PAZAMAR-843899 format. One record per residue (C-alpha): residue in one letter; x, y, z. Coordinates in pm, 1 decimal, always signed. Example, Ala and Ser with C-alpha at 12.3 -4.5 7.8 and 13.67 -1.06 7.14 Angstrom:
aa, x, y, z
a, +1230.0, -450.0, +780.0
s, +1367.0, -106.0, +714.0
END
This chain:
aa, x, y, z
m, +3531.4, -5461.5, -240.9
t, +3444.9, -5778.3, -514.4
g, +3401.0, -5863.0, -831.5
r, +3721.1, -5748.9, -968.1
v, +3659.7, -5711.0, -1331.7
y, +3878.9, -5789.1, -1671.3
g, +3763.4, -5842.7, -1961.7
i, +3540.3, -5549.0, -2046.2
f, +3860.6, -5390.7, -1961.2
k, +4105.2, -5590.9, -2170.4
n, +4380.5, -5382.8, -2387.5
k, +4268.0, -5014.2, -2185.3
r, +4408.4, -4772.6, -1993.1
v, +4254.0, -4579.7, -1742.4
s, +4201.4, -4174.1, -1834.3
p, +4155.0, -3994.6, -1496.6
a, +4050.8, -3683.1, -1640.6
k, +3721.1, -3903.9, -1792.8
l, +3649.7, -4043.1, -1485.2
e, +3596.3, -3737.2, -1319.0
a, +3384.3, -3644.2, -1634.3
f, +3195.3, -3943.4, -1613.2
g, +3120.0, -3860.5, -1206.5
f, +3405.0, -4020.9, -991.8
v, +3533.0, -3942.3, -698.5
r, +3898.2, -3935.1, -620.0
g, +3944.4, -4117.3, -347.1
e, +4238.4, -4283.7, -65.1
s, +4181.2, -4613.2, -280.3
g, +4097.3, -4450.0, -598.3
y, +3826.5, -4338.3, -771.8
v, +3534.4, -4424.6, -647.3
y, +3122.1, -4394.1, -822.5
e, +2797.6, -4494.0, -701.1
r, +2451.3, -4580.9, -896.5
i, +2160.0, -4691.3, -786.6
l, +2002.3, -4981.6, -1028.2
e, +1668.2, -4883.4, -1148.4
e, +1360.3, -5155.8, -1030.9
s, +1615.8, -5327.0, -769.0
g, +1750.7, -4993.7, -583.4
f, +2074.7, -5182.8, -508.9
r, +2366.5, -4981.4, -522.3
l, +2672.2, -5063.6, -733.2
t, +2956.8, -4881.1, -621.5
v, +3280.7, -4923.2, -852.0
c, +3599.4, -4850.3, -769.7
v, +3928.0, -4791.3, -995.1
t, +4270.6, -4813.7, -836.1
g, +4542.0, -4585.8, -918.4
q, +4753.6, -4888.7, -1131.6
g, +4324.3, -4878.3, -1342.7
e, +4195.8, -5185.1, -1203.5
v, +3838.1, -5225.3, -1112.4
l, +3675.7, -5351.2, -772.5
t, +3295.1, -5337.5, -801.8
e, +3054.1, -5367.4, -514.8
m, +2643.2, -5428.3, -521.4
l, +2462.1, -5380.1, -178.4
d, +2111.6, -5492.7, -131.0
p, +1944.4, -5185.0, +47.4
a, +1712.4, -5392.0, +238.6
l, +1982.5, -5600.8, +411.0
n, +2242.9, -5353.6, +427.8
e, +2466.7, -5642.4, +285.3
p, +2660.8, -5718.0, -8.9
y, +2474.6, -5898.6, -277.7
t, +2689.4, -6142.5, -499.9
l, +2469.9, -6385.9, -696.9
h, +2532.3, -6136.0, -1014.6
l, +2884.2, -6273.4, -1025.6
v, +2791.5, -6632.4, -1030.0
e, +2796.3, -6759.3, -1351.9
d, +2552.2, -7024.9, -1338.3
a, +2271.6, -6811.8, -1154.8
a, +1925.6, -6813.2, -1277.4
g, +1618.0, -6677.2, -1234.1
s, +1492.7, -6313.6, -1383.3
f, +1600.8, -6107.8, -1085.6
v, +1942.0, -6190.5, -1055.2
g, +1910.5, -6161.8, -1455.5
g, +1816.9, -5848.1, -1475.8
i, +2139.6, -5777.5, -1214.4
k, +2358.6, -5878.9, -1433.8
v, +2271.5, -5682.7, -1696.6
q, +2255.6, -5372.8, -1559.8
y, +2598.9, -5420.6, -1401.5
e, +2749.0, -5536.9, -1718.4
e, +2585.5, -5258.7, -1870.4
v, +2754.7, -4953.5, -1623.9
l, +3100.4, -5119.3, -1647.9
r, +3035.6, -5116.5, -2021.4
e, +2944.5, -4791.6, -2020.5
i, +3261.4, -4670.4, -1795.8
a, +3450.0, -4897.1, -2014.4
d, +3357.0, -4717.0, -2295.3
r, +3411.2, -4333.5, -2136.4
c, +3673.2, -4368.2, -1898.1
f, +3927.2, -4590.4, -2064.0
e, +4123.8, -4559.2, -2388.5
p, +4278.6, -4777.9, -2591.0
d, +4591.4, -4949.2, -2494.3
v, +4683.0, -5225.8, -2703.0
f, +5037.4, -5147.1, -2857.0
k, +5308.8, -5191.1, -2573.7
c, +5613.9, -5188.6, -2692.6
g, +5846.8, -4884.3, -2657.3
q, +5881.0, -4793.3, -3024.9
a, +5503.2, -4826.6, -3068.6
k, +5452.4, -4601.3, -2816.5
e, +5651.0, -4337.7, -2932.5
l, +5515.5, -4327.8, -3288.4
i, +5164.0, -4294.7, -3141.0
a, +5263.2, -4007.4, -2933.6
y, +5473.2, -3828.6, -3272.0
v, +5140.9, -3865.3, -3454.7
r, +4943.3, -3745.7, -3170.3
d, +5182.6, -3431.8, -3167.6
v, +5238.4, -3363.0, -3512.1
y, +4893.5, -3408.9, -3675.3
r, +4624.6, -3446.3, -3356.6
d, +4533.1, -3789.4, -3441.3
e, +4482.4, -4114.0, -3230.9
p, +4473.5, -4434.4, -3364.8
e, +4136.9, -4580.5, -3491.3
f, +4010.4, -4923.4, -3378.8
l, +3813.1, -4998.6, -3658.6
w, +3749.9, -5371.1, -3609.0
k, +3621.3, -5532.0, -3302.5
k, +3715.9, -5902.2, -3442.8
f, +4080.6, -5744.4, -3468.4
d, +4161.8, -5528.3, -3144.6
g, +4558.4, -5552.8, -3227.3
n, +4525.0, -5351.8, -3519.0
a, +4457.9, -4955.5, -3611.6
v, +4446.8, -4693.2, -3836.5
w, +4506.5, -4342.5, -3892.8
r, +4382.9, -4152.6, -4153.4
r, +4417.7, -3760.6, -4242.9
k, +4098.8, -3559.5, -4111.5
d, +4066.9, -3339.5, -4452.2
t, +4082.7, -3651.7, -4725.7
g, +3970.3, -3964.0, -4497.5
k, +4238.5, -4121.0, -4643.6
w, +4472.9, -4363.8, -4421.1
y, +4801.5, -4276.7, -4383.1
g, +4944.6, -4551.2, -4166.6
v, +4793.3, -4894.7, -4007.0
l, +4887.4, -5030.4, -3673.9
l, +4904.4, -5413.2, -3625.1
t, +4970.4, -5708.3, -3435.5
v, +5083.0, -6001.1, -3632.3
s, +5273.2, -6311.6, -3646.4
k, +5649.8, -6257.4, -3768.9
r, +5575.0, -6579.9, -3977.8
k, +5312.0, -6310.6, -4194.5
l, +5607.3, -6152.5, -4295.1
g, +5808.5, -6407.4, -4415.7
i, +6026.6, -6406.6, -4070.8
d, +6115.9, -6801.9, -3975.3
s, +5967.5, -6742.7, -3635.1
d, +5627.5, -6718.9, -3466.3
d, +5664.1, -6455.0, -3204.2
m, +5406.9, -6174.0, -3205.0
a, +5519.1, -5828.1, -3363.1
e, +5364.7, -5465.2, -3362.9
v, +5456.1, -5335.9, -3738.8
l, +5372.7, -5021.1, -3900.6
d, +5237.1, -5016.5, -4250.2
f, +5258.7, -4690.5, -4449.0
h, +5264.2, -4546.1, -4797.6
i, +5584.1, -4576.9, -5047.2
q, +5629.1, -4517.4, -5436.1
p, +5646.9, -4848.7, -5597.7
e, +6036.4, -4760.0, -5667.9
e, +6120.5, -4673.6, -5305.5
l, +5954.5, -5013.8, -5204.0
e, +6109.4, -5171.8, -5467.6
r, +6502.6, -5030.3, -5374.6
i, +6441.4, -5086.4, -5003.9
a, +6207.5, -5386.7, -4916.8
d, +6522.5, -5621.9, -4790.6
g, +6293.0, -5883.5, -4567.8
r, +6459.4, -5768.8, -4252.0
r, +6390.8, -5424.5, -4184.3
y, +6124.1, -5348.7, -4478.0
f, +5847.9, -5541.8, -4631.5
p, +5599.5, -5548.0, -4926.1
g, +5295.9, -5377.6, -4699.4
y, +5153.0, -5672.3, -4478.9
h, +4752.7, -5726.2, -4559.3
m, +4757.6, -5371.6, -4847.1
n, +4910.7, -5342.6, -5165.2
k, +5222.1, -5476.7, -5191.7
k, +5325.5, -5224.3, -5472.3
h, +5224.4, -4918.0, -5241.9
w, +5268.2, -4999.3, -4924.4
c, +5518.1, -5054.8, -4710.2
s, +5564.2, -5297.3, -4325.1
i, +5829.0, -5231.1, -4081.8
i, +5832.4, -5356.2, -3783.1
l, +5874.7, -5151.3, -3482.0
d, +6112.5, -5311.6, -3259.0
g, +6405.4, -5085.1, -3307.6
s, +6552.5, -5236.8, -3651.5
v, +6463.4, -4919.9, -3776.9
a, +6548.5, -4596.8, -3606.0
f, +6265.6, -4388.6, -3520.2
e, +6329.8, -4052.5, -3681.7
e, +6322.9, -4243.0, -3998.5
v, +6050.2, -4408.7, -3885.7
c, +5870.0, -4046.4, -3844.2
r, +6008.8, -3958.4, -4186.2
r, +5808.2, -4224.3, -4357.5
i, +5510.5, -4172.1, -4174.6
d, +5514.9, -3795.3, -4237.8
d, +5604.9, -3918.6, -4624.6
s, +5297.3, -4117.5, -4583.8
y, +5066.2, -3853.2, -4425.1
a, +5135.9, -3662.8, -4742.3
m, +5062.2, -3888.2, -5003.7
a, +4726.4, -3960.5, -4823.1
a, +4638.4, -3622.3, -4968.6
r, +4607.8, -3724.0, -5295.8
END
């Protein structure tokens, strides 16, 4: 198969259960889905491998041969343009319905996401398309945020480094923040109210048990 697609599936991980619910069929090379495109009658086959790689093939039924012009960037004409549009629509639908966000890569961030899922049954919400490295958790009853996950330069926290870091923002009492903020492990909340929010880098500098306690306290504070 040809037509490897990366952009639409950036920072996403495949969900086998969602693939099957969508209509993919499991085979030797992965999960396979077929759709006949309207008007042209072309058959689009999409294969998602076990590694989450997406492969496609477009078949021209009149010639019984693969069609590839929709993959050529400068190919012009109303016919090929229509094929491109339908092709991208199908892939976008698959990306939205069969893949889940997989933005945060460090071990502690993944552990925290699993902890919140198990304890509060909440998933990170990605609210900003332009800032797809940021997400929030919010309580179902009040709608208030109790955690923010960010991907930012350490320099924005006041650290002399341009390395990127995965950061947690959480609610905190002002007097507690004043006591613990040290510019190394605890920071005034980045991009949040710096009296009522605190930031930590999810790199192990703060023990995971402490991170969980902080998110628990933040969850409780968001009930108000």
